[in-house]
C-alpha angles and dihedrals in degrees: 000000000000120000090247089059097045124105105254128215130187114202113200117193128207125268110135113215090016091072095108083079088072092055094055088053093048089052092056091047094050090048087058092046094249109143123174123237091189126039124193117189139179126190109328083002087064092052091048092041091050090048092053090047088052088061102266117149124208088264097052092041092051090052088058094044097048091062099039116115136180094263088058091059110033148004133196111274100231092174091069090061096039094049093036090238096133091181096123139010104210135039121222097204088114093058090053089054096045095051089056103037096043092043098238091148135043106191094184093060093043094051097043112133095253102027120205089222124037104223124202122186124186126211140166129233106239096214100043106022091232116154113229129187122208121194138182091227137028122267120244091216118097114234091026117157095212114124112213105221140147103269116235136181087259091064090050094048093043090060088054096048100116107197114254092001097067133017121260116263120228125223104193103322097330120096117221138196135201114301090225088070086081104011118018094174106028108200095168100067090055093054092044087053090059102260120170101171111043127186114188122200117202131186094206125070106265118228120222135152095276102037120039113165113197140193113239114224112236132169134250127026093325091057089050092053093045090050091050092050093049093049091049095047092046090051091051089052097046097083093045091050091053090047091050092051091050089047092056093044091050089054089049089056091047089051090054090045091052093048090046089050091048092053092045091049093048090050091051090048090053093047091049091052093051098043102031104026091140090061101040094106093063128085127354112328111243090239090066096054114125122247124235093215129076132179119226119221115247112268121257106242118210117191143152117275089222137023115280111221111271089221088069090072091080097026120089108189126158092223092054090047092054093050092046092046092055090043092053091051094051095045089050091054092050095046091047092053094044086055088056096250122141117262117211106151131099125242 
């Protein structure tokens, strides 16, 4: 199967105010005629994913991001102080209003019977810590954990409800927190949805054998903040690293299964020739029988080359958006070339 025929999935990690990075990546992908069939999003990735599933292109989504400011997303939760609740610092009511009034989201398009984009959003049950996946279509995979529902603003906002920073969002009677609490970059739902060509967009520098960005220990308050950011970023990467290891191990099992099926097929073919030589010209030769197993290509991972300040998670500033948008484009260009794909766009 060629790359152009494969089912494509875009996995968007969480990162709050750093979400313009996703849009720069999307612009590069669209310039290279790569359009996702499946979108998996967590936190701000859920917002951007839902916007793409609503029909937004990189151009129209960037026009929304470039004017997005902190007051459009959150406000101080004065009631927590007045009522002595102290369970969150900021209120996301402005984000709900912004998504509707500025037309970020088209729920009718997302929830149509045969959606153009298969959307998957991750959230965490506040009371149990259980990760749940909501989708606008059923998964083809048996044993999938995706729940086919009518996606609402509550599902999107629940995926953005960072513990302690924002209040939990209820879906029905169940309170939920940000999906990134457990899985900031959920690879599994993309595979369960049938993805064959996967692009993962991280908000944290990704370590591999050739590129290992590091946090340099320093003293004083700066050192404390640097250590805090490092701990936070590595925690966000932990679940993705586990998913990626499982992905590679599953592919190893698939390769072994394919090889076993090939040997079994050749043995059956030889037995058929020996015992039924007179009938070997009829029907489909055993050697052409389709295999039930298929290896999935390793995902293309797009990530920043250096850490993005952790404070940007709750800051929505146009100058930052511009910087992150350009960064996302350039990092996508580098990752695309590293994966051996042809680069034609302009920086």
